[in-house]
C-alpha positions in Angstrom: 82.3 126.2 6.6 80.9 127.3 3.2 82.2 130.8 3.5 85.6 130.1 5.0 88.6 130.4 2.7 90.3 127.4 4.4 89.2 124.7 6.7 91.7 122.6 8.7 90.9 119.4 10.5 92.8 116.5 12.0 91.7 113.5 10.0 90.3 112.5 6.6 87.3 111.1 8.5 86.4 114.5 9.9 87.1 116.0 6.4 84.6 113.7 4.9 82.1 114.6 7.6 82.6 118.3 7.0 81.9 117.8 3.3 78.9 115.5 4.0 77.2 117.7 6.6 78.1 121.2 5.4 78.5 120.9 1.7 81.9 122.6 1.9 84.3 122.4 -1.1 86.7 119.5 -0.5 89.5 121.5 -2.2 89.7 124.0 0.6 89.8 121.4 3.4 93.2 120.3 4.7 93.6 117.3 6.9 96.6 117.9 9.2 97.1 115.6 12.2 98.3 117.6 15.2 101.5 116.4 16.9 101.6 114.8 20.3 102.0 117.2 23.3 105.4 118.8 23.4 105.9 117.4 26.9 106.0 113.9 25.4 108.1 114.5 22.3 111.7 113.2 22.9 110.8 112.7 26.6 113.7 111.5 28.8 112.6 109.1 31.5 114.6 109.0 34.7 115.2 105.6 36.2 114.7 106.6 39.8 111.3 108.1 39.1 109.8 104.8 38.3 110.0 103.6 41.9 108.9 107.0 43.2 105.8 107.0 41.0 105.0 103.4 41.8 105.2 104.1 45.5 103.3 107.4 45.3 100.2 105.7 43.6 100.7 102.2 45.0 100.6 100.7 41.5 100.5 97.0 40.8 103.2 95.2 38.9 101.1 94.5 35.8 98.3 96.8 34.7 96.4 98.0 31.7 96.1 101.8 31.5 93.1 104.0 30.5 93.5 107.7 31.1 90.1 109.4 30.4 87.5 111.7 31.9 84.5 109.8 33.3 82.3 111.0 30.4 79.7 108.5 29.2 81.1 108.3 25.7 84.5 107.2 27.2 82.8 103.8 27.5 84.2 102.8 30.9 81.4 100.3 31.6 82.0 98.2 28.6 85.7 98.2 29.4 84.9 96.9 32.9 82.8 94.1 31.5 85.5 93.1 29.1 88.2 93.3 31.8 86.1 90.9 33.9 86.7 88.3 31.2 90.4 89.2 31.1 90.7 89.0 34.9 89.5 85.4 35.0 92.3 84.3 32.7 95.0 86.6 34.0 94.8 86.9 37.8 97.9 89.1 38.0 96.7 91.9 35.7 95.0 95.0 37.0 93.2 97.9 35.3 94.3 101.5 36.2 92.0 104.4 35.4 92.7 108.1 35.8 90.9 111.3 35.1 87.8 113.1 36.5 85.6 111.4 39.0 82.4 113.1 37.8 79.6 112.4 35.3 79.6 108.6 34.9 81.9 107.9 37.9 79.2 106.7 40.2 78.0 104.2 37.6 81.6 103.1 37.1 82.1 102.4 40.8 78.8 100.6 41.0 79.7 98.4 38.1 83.1 97.6 39.6 81.3 96.4 42.8 78.7 94.4 40.8 81.5 92.6 38.9 83.4 92.1 42.1 86.5 93.8 40.7 87.2 96.0 43.7 90.6 94.5 44.1 91.5 94.5 40.5 90.5 98.0 39.3 91.8 101.3 40.7 90.5 104.7 39.7 93.1 107.3 40.8 91.3 110.4 39.8 93.6 113.2 38.5 97.3 112.4 38.7 100.2 114.8 38.4 101.0 115.5 34.7 104.7 114.9 35.2 103.9 111.4 36.4 101.9 110.5 33.4 104.7 109.2 31.2 105.7 106.7 33.9 102.2 105.4 34.0 102.4 104.7 30.3 105.8 103.0 30.5 104.9 100.9 33.5 101.7 99.7 31.9 101.3 96.6 29.8 99.6 98.8 27.1 97.1 101.6 26.6 93.5 100.7 26.1 91.2 103.3 24.4 87.6 102.0 24.3 86.0 105.4 23.6 82.8 105.7 21.5 83.6 109.0 19.9 86.9 110.7 19.2 88.4 112.7 16.4 92.1 112.3 17.3 93.1 110.7 20.6 95.9 112.5 22.4 96.6 109.4 24.7 97.2 107.3 21.6 99.8 109.7 20.4 101.3 109.9 23.9 101.6 106.1 24.0 103.2 106.1 20.6 105.8 108.6 21.5 106.8 106.5 24.5 106.8 103.3 22.5 103.9 101.8 24.4 101.4 99.4 22.7 97.9 100.6 21.9 94.6 98.7 21.9 91.9 101.0 20.5 88.2 101.1 19.5 87.5 101.2 15.8 85.2 104.2 15.7 85.4 107.5 13.8 89.0 108.5 13.0 90.8 106.2 15.4 91.5 103.4 12.8 93.0 106.1 10.6 95.1 107.4 13.5 96.3 104.0 14.7 96.8 102.4 11.3 98.6 99.1 11.6 100.5 100.3 14.7 98.0 98.9 17.2 95.1 96.4 17.8 91.6 97.7 17.2 88.2 96.4 18.4 84.5 97.0 18.3 83.9 99.1 21.4 80.3 97.8 21.7 81.4 94.2 21.7 82.7 93.1 25.1 84.1 89.9 23.8 86.1 91.7 21.1 87.5 94.2 23.6 88.6 91.3 25.9 90.0 89.3 23.1 92.2 92.1 21.8 93.5 92.9 25.3 94.3 89.2 25.9 96.2 89.1 22.5 98.7 91.5 24.0 98.9 89.8 27.4 99.5 86.4 25.7 102.0 87.6 23.1 104.8 89.8 24.3 106.3 89.8 20.8 103.1 91.2 19.3 102.9 93.8 21.9 106.5 94.9 21.4 106.1 95.0 17.6 103.0 97.2 17.8 104.8 99.5 20.3 107.7 99.8 17.8 105.3 100.5 14.9 103.5 103.2 17.0 106.8 104.9 17.8 107.8 104.9 14.1 104.3 106.2 13.2 104.9 109.4 15.2 108.5 109.7 14.2 108.9 113.2 12.7 105.7 114.5 14.3 106.8 117.8 15.8 105.4 121.3 16.1 107.8 122.7 13.5 106.6 120.2 10.9 103.0 120.9 12.0 103.5 124.7 11.5 104.9 124.2 8.0 101.9 122.1 7.0 99.6 124.8 8.4 101.4 127.5 6.4 101.2 125.4 3.3 97.5 124.9 3.8 96.6 128.6 4.5 99.1 130.2 2.1 101.8 132.8 2.7 99.4 135.7 2.6 98.2 134.8 6.0 101.6 134.5 7.7 103.7 137.2 9.4 107.2 135.9 10.1 107.5 138.5 12.9 104.7 136.9 14.9 
């Protein structure tokens, strides 16, 4: 970090950490958020696919969505505890989880059983990538209770599809979400539950946050990202023929 000519990161939070822990010169560090995956930018949903995806995975009518690997820092257990509170007030809402079934997965299943949520929580493992946009759009909102993240790709995916986001307030996530979502303390079960129920009880709030999220990523694309990278590193590093 100290010897590099340029340093590029995705958030001001990370930039400040680089300065704090490495002593690197702030003037050579550029914070450039990467765009959402190209697959999601200007994605065109097909009406008939909703029914097909719904049938393929046997999805409930109303569900909260959390796509994440079963790593410990993804905080599935606290999310389950919070969802137990939600489930008592909203008996028609489910929690759908996707991603790897390794690492913390056995603890997750055990906690589902302890909380008697077997009929309300479904972990589908890996799903086909082309089906992912339909999960977002059919969900009530994305919940992101992670304990550690630089920039969250699922948050950007939700934003691009105009889906509301409910996120933890750690590391760079508040910077990424801004005012375009609800944020909570991921260690506080009551706070997680309260913020999820705010969306479930107020469709207007949910739709407004979804709109703000969509506006937040408007203009995010790989061409703009390239231009910012070029500006950061300078023309001497760039060959137009590449």
